[in-house]
C-alpha positions in Angstrom: -51.2 128.6 -90.6 -53.4 132.2 -91.9 -55.7 133.4 -89.2 -59.7 133.4 -89.7 -59.6 136.7 -91.4 -56.6 135.9 -93.6 -58.9 132.9 -94.9 -61.4 135.3 -96.1 -59.2 138.0 -97.4 -57.8 135.3 -99.7 -61.3 134.6 -101.3 -62.3 136.2 -104.8 -65.3 138.2 -104.3 -68.2 138.6 -106.9 -69.9 141.0 -107.7 -89.2 145.3 -93.1 -89.8 142.3 -93.6 -92.4 139.8 -93.5 -93.6 137.8 -90.8 -91.7 134.0 -90.8 -93.8 131.6 -92.6 -95.7 129.1 -90.8 -98.6 127.8 -92.9 -98.4 126.4 -96.6 -101.4 127.0 -98.6 -102.8 125.6 -101.7 -105.7 126.7 -103.5 -106.3 123.2 -105.2 -106.3 119.6 -104.4 -103.1 118.0 -105.4 -102.8 117.3 -109.1 -101.0 113.7 -108.3 -99.7 112.1 -104.9 -96.5 114.4 -105.5 -98.4 117.5 -105.0 -99.8 116.1 -101.5 -99.6 117.9 -98.4 -97.6 116.6 -95.7 -97.3 115.6 -92.2 -94.9 113.2 -90.6 -93.9 112.3 -87.5 -90.5 110.4 -88.1 -92.0 106.9 -88.6 -95.4 107.3 -89.7 -96.3 109.5 -92.9 -99.4 110.6 -94.9 -100.4 112.7 -98.1 -103.4 113.9 -97.9 -104.5 115.5 -101.3 -107.2 117.3 -99.8 -109.7 115.8 -102.2 -113.5 117.3 -101.1 -115.9 114.2 -101.6 -113.3 111.7 -102.5 -110.9 111.6 -100.4 -107.4 110.1 -100.7 -104.6 109.9 -98.0 -101.5 107.6 -98.9 -100.2 106.3 -95.6 -96.7 105.2 -95.4 -94.1 104.2 -92.5 -90.6 104.9 -93.1 -89.6 101.0 -92.3 -91.3 99.3 -95.4 -89.1 98.1 -98.0 -90.1 95.5 -100.1 -86.8 93.0 -99.6 -85.6 91.7 -103.1 -84.6 88.4 -103.5 -80.9 88.3 -103.2 -80.1 85.7 -106.2 -81.8 88.1 -108.7 -81.4 91.8 -107.5 -77.2 92.2 -108.0 -77.2 93.5 -105.1 -79.7 96.1 -105.6 -81.4 98.3 -102.6 -85.1 97.1 -101.4 -87.3 99.7 -102.5 -88.8 102.0 -100.7 -93.0 101.6 -100.9 -96.4 103.0 -99.4 -98.1 100.9 -97.1 -101.6 101.6 -98.8 -104.0 104.2 -98.8 -106.9 105.6 -96.9 -110.2 107.0 -98.7 -112.7 109.0 -96.9 -116.1 109.6 -98.9 -118.8 112.4 -98.1 -121.7 113.4 -100.1 -121.0 117.1 -101.1 -122.1 117.7 -104.4 -120.8 121.4 -104.7 -118.6 123.3 -103.0 -116.3 126.6 -102.8 -113.8 129.1 -101.3 -111.8 126.1 -101.2 -107.9 125.9 -98.8 -105.4 123.0 -98.1 -103.1 124.2 -95.9 -100.0 122.8 -93.9 -99.3 124.2 -90.4 -96.1 123.3 -89.6 -96.6 124.5 -86.2 -98.6 121.7 -85.6 -97.8 119.5 -88.3 -101.6 119.4 -89.5 -102.9 118.9 -92.8 -106.4 121.0 -93.3 -108.8 121.2 -96.0 -111.9 122.8 -96.0 -114.6 124.3 -98.5 -118.0 125.7 -98.4 -120.7 123.7 -99.9 -123.3 124.7 -102.0 -125.9 125.8 -99.5 -123.3 127.6 -97.3 -122.0 125.2 -94.6 -118.8 124.9 -93.7 -117.1 121.1 -94.7 -112.8 120.8 -92.7 -110.8 118.2 -92.2 -107.7 117.9 -90.3 -105.2 115.3 -90.5 -101.3 114.4 -88.5 -99.0 112.3 -87.5 -98.6 112.3 -83.7 -95.5 112.1 -82.5 -95.9 110.9 -78.6 -99.0 108.5 -79.9 -96.9 107.3 -82.6 -100.3 107.5 -84.8 -102.4 109.4 -87.7 -105.6 111.0 -86.2 -108.1 112.0 -88.7 -110.9 114.9 -87.5 -113.6 115.5 -89.7 -115.8 119.3 -88.8 -119.2 119.4 -91.0 -121.9 122.3 -90.2 -124.3 119.9 -92.4 -123.0 116.7 -90.0 -123.1 114.4 -93.3 -122.1 110.6 -92.5 -118.5 109.6 -93.6 -117.0 106.2 -95.2 -113.8 105.6 -94.5 -112.0 102.3 -96.3 -108.4 101.3 -96.3 -107.4 99.8 -100.0 -104.2 98.5 -101.8 -101.9 101.0 -103.6 -102.9 101.1 -107.3 -100.1 98.8 -109.0 -98.9 101.3 -112.4 -96.7 99.7 -115.2 -94.9 96.7 -115.7 -92.6 97.4 -112.9 -94.7 97.7 -110.1 -96.5 94.8 -111.9 -93.9 92.7 -111.2 -93.0 94.1 -108.0 -96.7 93.4 -106.9 -96.3 89.7 -108.9 -92.5 88.7 -107.6 -92.8 90.7 -104.4 -96.1 89.8 -102.3 -97.2 86.5 -100.6 -100.4 87.7 -99.4 -102.5 90.5 -98.7 -105.5 91.3 -96.6 -107.8 93.8 -97.0 -111.2 93.8 -94.7 -112.7 94.5 -91.2 -111.7 92.8 -88.0 -113.3 93.3 -84.5 -114.9 96.2 -85.8 -111.7 97.9 -87.3 -110.8 98.9 -90.7 -107.5 96.3 -91.1 -105.1 96.0 -93.9 -102.0 93.2 -94.1 -99.7 92.7 -96.6 -97.1 89.7 -96.3 -94.3 89.8 -98.0 -92.4 87.0 -100.8 -88.8 86.8 -100.8 -85.9 86.8 -97.9 -82.8 88.2 -97.8 -80.1 89.0 -95.0 -80.1 92.5 -94.8 -83.7 93.3 -94.7 -85.7 92.3 -91.1 -89.1 93.2 -92.4 -91.6 90.5 -93.7 -95.0 92.4 -93.4 -96.8 95.1 -92.0 -100.1 95.6 -91.1 -102.6 98.6 -91.2 -105.5 99.1 -88.9 -108.3 102.4 -88.6 -110.5 102.7 -85.8 -113.3 105.3 -86.2 -114.7 107.2 -83.4 -117.5 110.0 -82.1 -119.8 109.0 -84.6 -117.3 108.9 -87.5 -116.1 112.2 -87.4 -112.5 111.1 -86.2 -110.5 108.1 -87.1 -107.0 106.6 -86.0 -104.5 105.0 -87.3 -101.5 102.8 -86.4 -99.0 101.0 -89.2 -96.8 98.4 -87.3 -93.8 96.2 -89.5 -93.7 92.5 -88.9 -90.2 91.5 -88.3 -89.2 88.2 -90.4 -88.4 86.2 -86.9 -91.9 86.5 -86.2 -94.0 86.0 -89.6 -96.9 84.1 -88.0 -96.6 86.9 -84.8 -100.4 88.8 -84.6 -99.2 93.0 -83.8 -102.7 93.8 -84.1 -104.4 93.0 -79.9 -101.6 95.7 -79.6 -102.5 98.2 -82.0 -106.4 97.6 -81.3 -105.4 98.8 -77.6 -103.7 101.7 -78.7 -106.2 102.2 -81.5 -109.4 102.1 -78.8 -107.5 104.5 -76.4 -106.9 106.9 -79.0 -111.1 106.9 -79.6 -111.1 107.4 -76.2 -109.0 110.3 -75.7 -110.3 112.1 -78.9 -108.6 114.3 -81.4 -107.9 117.4 -80.0 -106.3 115.4 -77.1 -103.9 114.1 -79.2 -103.3 117.1 -80.9 -102.3 118.9 -78.0 -100.0 116.6 -76.6 -98.1 116.4 -80.2 -98.4 119.9 -81.4 -96.5 121.2 -78.4 -93.6 118.9 -79.5 -93.8 120.4 -83.0 -94.0 123.7 -82.0 -90.7 123.2 -79.8 -89.1 121.9 -83.4 -90.1 124.2 -85.7 -89.9 127.4 -83.6 -86.3 127.2 -82.8 -85.1 129.3 -86.5 -87.1 131.5 -88.1 -86.5 133.4 -91.6 -88.4 136.6 -92.7 -87.3 138.6 -95.7 -88.3 141.9 -97.8 -87.0 141.0 -101.1 -88.7 140.9 -105.0 -89.9 136.8 -104.3 -91.5 135.9 -100.8 -91.3 132.1 -101.6 -87.9 132.4 -100.0 -89.3 132.5 -97.1 -91.9 130.1 -97.5 -89.7 127.4 -99.2 -87.1 127.8 -95.8 -89.9 126.9 -94.0 -91.4 124.0 -96.1 -88.2 122.5 -96.4 -87.6 122.8 -92.2 -90.9 121.4 -92.0 -90.3 118.5 -94.0 -87.0 117.3 -92.4 -87.9 117.9 -89.2 -91.4 115.4 -89.7 -89.1 112.7 -91.7 -86.7 112.3 -89.0 -87.9 110.4 -85.1 -86.2 107.4 -83.6 -83.5 105.5 -85.8 -84.7 107.0 -89.0 -83.5 109.8 -90.8 -85.2 110.5 -94.6 -84.7 108.8 -97.5 -84.8 109.9 -101.2 -88.2 110.9 -100.4 -88.6 111.6 -96.5 -90.6 108.6 -94.9 -93.7 109.5 -98.0 -94.3 107.1 -100.9 -97.5 106.4 -102.6 -96.7 103.8 -104.8 -95.3 100.1 -104.7 -91.9 101.2 -106.7 -90.8 104.5 -107.4 -88.5 104.2 -110.7 -84.9 105.3 -108.3 -86.5 102.8 -105.0 -87.1 105.7 -102.7 -83.5 104.7 -100.9 -80.5 106.4 -99.5 -78.0 107.6 -101.4 -74.8 108.2 -98.6 -72.4 109.2 -101.3 -74.7 112.6 -101.2 -78.2 112.4 -101.3 -78.6 112.0 -97.6 -75.8 114.4 -96.3 -78.1 117.3 -98.4 -81.0 116.1 -97.0 -79.8 116.5 -93.2 -77.5 119.6 -93.8 -79.6 121.6 -91.9 -79.8 119.5 -88.9 -76.6 121.0 -86.8 -77.2 124.8 -88.5 -80.8 124.4 -87.6 -80.4 123.8 -83.8 -81.8 119.9 -83.9 -78.6 118.4 -83.2 -80.5 116.0 -81.4 -81.6 114.3 -85.0 -77.4 113.2 -85.1 -78.5 110.7 -82.4 -81.1 109.4 -85.4 -78.1 109.8 -87.9 -75.8 107.7 -85.8 -78.4 104.9 -85.3 -79.1 104.3 -88.7 -75.5 103.9 -89.3 -74.9 101.4 -87.2 -78.0 99.2 -88.5 -77.5 100.2 -92.2 -73.3 99.3 -91.5 -74.5 96.1 -91.3 -76.0 95.8 -94.8 -73.2 95.6 -97.5 -75.3 97.1 -100.1 -74.8 99.8 -98.3 -71.5 99.3 -96.6 -69.5 99.4 -100.0 -70.3 103.5 -99.6 -68.9 104.0 -96.5 -68.2 107.3 -97.6 -66.6 110.2 -95.5 -69.7 112.8 -95.8 -71.8 110.6 -93.1 -69.8 110.8 -90.6 -68.4 114.1 -91.6 -71.5 115.3 -90.5 -70.9 113.4 -86.9 -68.6 115.4 -86.4 -70.1 118.3 -87.4 -72.8 117.8 -84.6 -69.6 117.9 -81.9 -67.8 121.5 -83.9 -71.7 123.1 -83.5 -72.3 122.0 -79.4 -68.4 120.6 -78.1 -70.1 117.9 -76.7 -67.4 115.5 -75.5 -69.1 112.5 -75.0 -70.7 112.9 -78.2 -66.8 113.1 -79.6 -66.3 109.9 -77.5 -69.2 107.9 -79.2 -68.5 108.9 -82.7 -64.4 108.8 -82.8 -65.1 104.6 -83.8 -66.8 106.1 -86.7 -64.7 108.5 -87.6 -61.6 106.3 -88.0 -63.2 103.4 -89.7 -64.7 105.3 -92.3 -62.2 107.1 -93.2 -60.9 110.9 -93.6 -61.8 113.3 -96.1 -60.1 112.8 -100.0 -57.3 115.3 -100.3 -58.0 118.5 -102.3 -56.7 119.2 -105.5 -56.8 121.8 -108.5 -57.3 118.9 -110.9 -60.3 117.7 -109.5 -63.1 120.1 -109.5 -65.8 118.4 -108.5 -63.6 117.5 -105.4 -63.3 120.6 -104.8 -66.9 121.7 -105.3 -67.9 118.8 -102.4 -64.9 120.2 -100.0 -66.8 123.4 -99.8 -70.9 122.2 -100.2 -69.8 120.7 -96.4 -67.5 123.5 -95.0 -64.4 125.3 -95.4 -61.5 123.1 -95.6 -58.2 124.9 -94.2 -56.4 124.0 -97.3 -57.8 126.4 -98.9 -56.7 128.9 -96.7 -52.8 128.9 -98.0 -53.6 127.8 -101.0 -54.8 130.6 -104.0 -54.5 127.5 -106.9 -57.1 125.8 -104.8 -59.9 129.0 -104.7 -58.7 130.0 -108.2 -59.9 126.9 -108.9 -62.8 126.6 -106.9 -63.7 129.6 -108.5 -63.5 128.6 -111.8 -65.3 125.4 -110.7 -68.7 127.1 -109.8 -68.4 129.7 -112.1 -68.3 127.6 -115.3 -71.1 125.5 -113.9 -73.7 128.0 -112.7 -73.2 130.3 -115.8 -74.4 127.1 -117.7 -71.3 126.6 -120.0 -71.9 123.0 -121.3 -74.9 120.8 -120.6 -76.6 122.4 -118.0 -80.3 121.2 -118.7 -79.6 118.0 -116.4 -78.8 119.7 -113.0 -80.7 118.3 -110.3 -81.4 119.6 -106.5 -78.4 118.4 -105.2 -76.3 120.1 -107.9 -77.9 123.3 -107.1 -77.6 123.3 -103.4 -73.8 121.7 -103.7 -72.9 124.6 -106.0 -74.5 127.1 -104.2 -72.9 126.4 -101.0 -69.4 126.4 -102.2 -70.5 129.7 -104.2 -71.1 131.1 -100.5 -67.9 129.7 -99.3 -66.2 132.1 -102.1 -68.2 134.7 -101.4 -69.7 135.0 -104.6 -73.4 136.4 -104.0 -74.5 136.5 -107.9 -74.1 132.7 -108.4 -75.1 131.6 -105.1 -78.5 133.7 -105.4 -78.8 132.0 -109.1 -78.2 128.3 -107.9 -81.6 129.4 -104.9 -83.4 131.3 -107.4 -83.1 127.9 -109.7 -84.3 126.0 -106.6 -87.2 128.5 -105.9 -88.9 128.5 -109.7 -88.4 124.6 -110.3 -87.9 122.1 -107.5 -91.3 122.7 -105.1 -94.9 120.6 -105.1 -97.8 122.4 -105.0 -98.3 121.1 -101.0 -95.2 122.5 -99.8 -93.1 118.9 -100.5 -89.7 118.7 -102.7 -88.5 118.0 -106.4 -85.1 115.4 -107.4 -85.4 117.2 -110.9 -87.1 119.9 -112.4 -90.5 119.4 -111.9 -90.4 116.0 -111.1 -89.5 113.3 -108.9 -90.2 113.9 -104.9 -87.4 113.8 -103.0 -86.6 115.4 -99.9 -83.0 116.9 -101.1 -84.1 120.4 -101.8 -86.1 120.1 -98.5 -82.5 120.0 -96.4 -80.4 122.0 -98.8 -82.5 124.9 -99.2 -82.8 126.7 -95.6 -78.7 125.2 -95.5 -78.3 127.4 -98.6 -80.1 130.4 -97.4 -78.3 129.9 -94.0 -75.2 129.8 -95.6 -75.6 133.4 -97.5 -76.3 135.0 -94.4 -73.8 133.7 -92.2 -70.9 131.5 -91.8 -69.0 130.3 -88.5 -66.7 128.0 -87.2 -64.6 128.0 -84.4 -62.2 131.0 -84.8 -65.1 133.5 -86.0 -68.0 134.5 -88.3 -68.6 136.7 -91.0 -71.8 137.8 -91.5 -73.6 138.6 -95.2 -70.8 136.7 -97.1 -73.2 135.7 -99.8 -76.8 138.1 -99.5 -78.3 139.1 -102.4 -78.1 142.7 -103.2 -82.3 142.3 -103.8 -83.0 141.1 -100.0 -83.2 144.5 -99.1 -84.4 143.6 -95.7 -84.8 140.4 -93.5 -84.4 139.0 -90.3 -82.9 135.2 -89.4 -83.0 133.6 -85.8 -81.6 130.6 -84.0 -79.4 129.5 -85.9 -76.4 128.0 -84.1 -73.1 128.0 -85.3 -69.5 125.9 -85.2 -68.2 126.1 -81.4 -70.8 126.0 -79.9 -72.1 129.8 -80.6 -76.0 130.6 -81.0 -76.9 133.4 -83.5 -80.2 134.2 -81.5 -80.2 137.2 -84.1 -79.5 138.7 -87.5 -80.9 141.3 -89.1 -80.7 143.7 -91.6 -81.4 147.0 -93.9 -79.8 148.3 -97.1 -76.2 147.6 -95.8 -76.8 148.3 -92.2 -76.8 144.8 -90.1 -76.8 144.1 -86.4 -76.2 140.3 -85.0 -76.8 139.0 -81.3 -74.5 136.1 -80.6 -74.7 134.0 -77.3 -72.2 131.6 -76.2 -71.4 128.7 -74.5 -70.8 130.5 -71.0 -73.9 132.5 -71.8 -72.4 135.6 -73.1 -74.7 137.7 -75.1 -72.6 140.2 -77.4 -74.3 142.2 -79.9 -72.1 142.8 -83.0 -73.0 145.2 -85.9 -70.4 146.8 -88.9 -69.9 149.7 -86.8 -67.9 147.0 -84.4 -66.7 144.4 -87.1 -64.9 145.7 -90.3 -65.8 143.7 -93.8 -68.8 142.0 -91.9 -66.1 139.6 -89.9 -65.6 139.4 -85.9 -63.0 137.0 -84.7 -64.2 135.5 -81.4 -60.8 136.6 -79.3 -61.9 139.7 -79.5 -65.1 139.1 -78.2 -64.4 141.0 -74.9 -63.0 144.0 -76.1 -64.3 147.4 -75.6 -65.4 147.6 -79.2 -68.9 145.4 -78.5 -71.9 145.5 -76.8 -72.3 143.0 -74.0 -74.8 141.4 -71.6 -75.5 138.6 -69.2 -79.3 138.0 -69.7 
């Protein structure tokens, strides 16, 4: 078999930076719920529209799927739905200097403005990981009174009306023991959905300048149970502690996750670095516990989106979670493993028991070399089957293979390489109908182009994603400017990282598909296969410098001078042509 160097040599080649983005800014409220600012803790989600006098915050819980009638749905998935809307009313007649921001390091969504008399108004919202609640704080120099209300999701169109009529047994909106209260119970039962309803409760505190929200699903085996007493205790404790205390517990956890990787760029388009951060933030915010992102992460503001916002194991979910390992978030593989164990019991998921999700688990091992993890996933790898054989007559299969990794089958087969190059070129260059390509398509093609060291087409795919697949609130779209979706959020940072570095257990190649327009830049904290950490890769023009940290703690510094053709084979890591340190 060819060496790592020969693998790359056989592939046809096509022909001082800003600080990393830590805040996403918008200069107007969301035009609709899809453009809202996002916060989430892996279980609870909130979409903040950012209105000043009459705010709407769309609340969601990652487990709330409307049970469909098993006799009528013909195996269709249960649609993901929003929990309810939280409305905040404040008497502000006029305002200026509007700002809406998402602060990635703390997970806060912040809305602020100056009223007509020059007084500042600010509202902050975040979903706490440690406390499992959504927290809201209002800071108003005028000390105006604020009113909170929980309201049912509006019904839009025949489809949602049908869902409501056939799927909801009863719901209640009002007050209970001084708390705002919302309860929804479902009509249908099926053997694959353990949810029979849910409860939302809100407690206001400190002169109605703070509020805390809890959402709890009701399991179908305990429909007569009342989760409210436990919710009341949690909310009362939050009111006693206050917003800042909850934030002081949550922010370090969010900071620890988000700060592991950073990317800055000096180029023609600074949006690239911003969307790199947006994507990472969205996927971090929609992962936790036993949950991985569905098509919408964990955010919803309707009874049923056209596609139900369900999971798509064959492509969309692997794309959304593609940066787990490279982004040094390998602990999230535990969430994936738990999710697969739970969903594997549902035949509507089992019929799509594809190889790609197990390969994500295997990739977790390849990035950590954790022997205990490998023992845990081996039965799953065997159960789910192997990667399909590659054939030059199956261009989509070749693209999918390069989407995931660089299979060794390409190393000695020039026919496969040529077929893959032709397939990527024809699709990216628009031969045929490329107008209906989705975010997942551009991610797949861009990643394949990176493996083929085709910087031109990798850049084309990234530019397409940059230009039309992001919301005004930092979320992402499935199609050009439509259908709120997490594919681009997961795939975008992974594509950027693959344009800058590719590594497996044998070695590493730097800048395999870096666009010429990216004059200088820096990326930090990536985890590579073989349990090698890229502490930092920086470049300016044709010069670059990289620091690799190996599993034994050895730090290796490389540049063009000691890595010819930007390629370094790990067997040489102790040779005299590299600078080493033990810090």
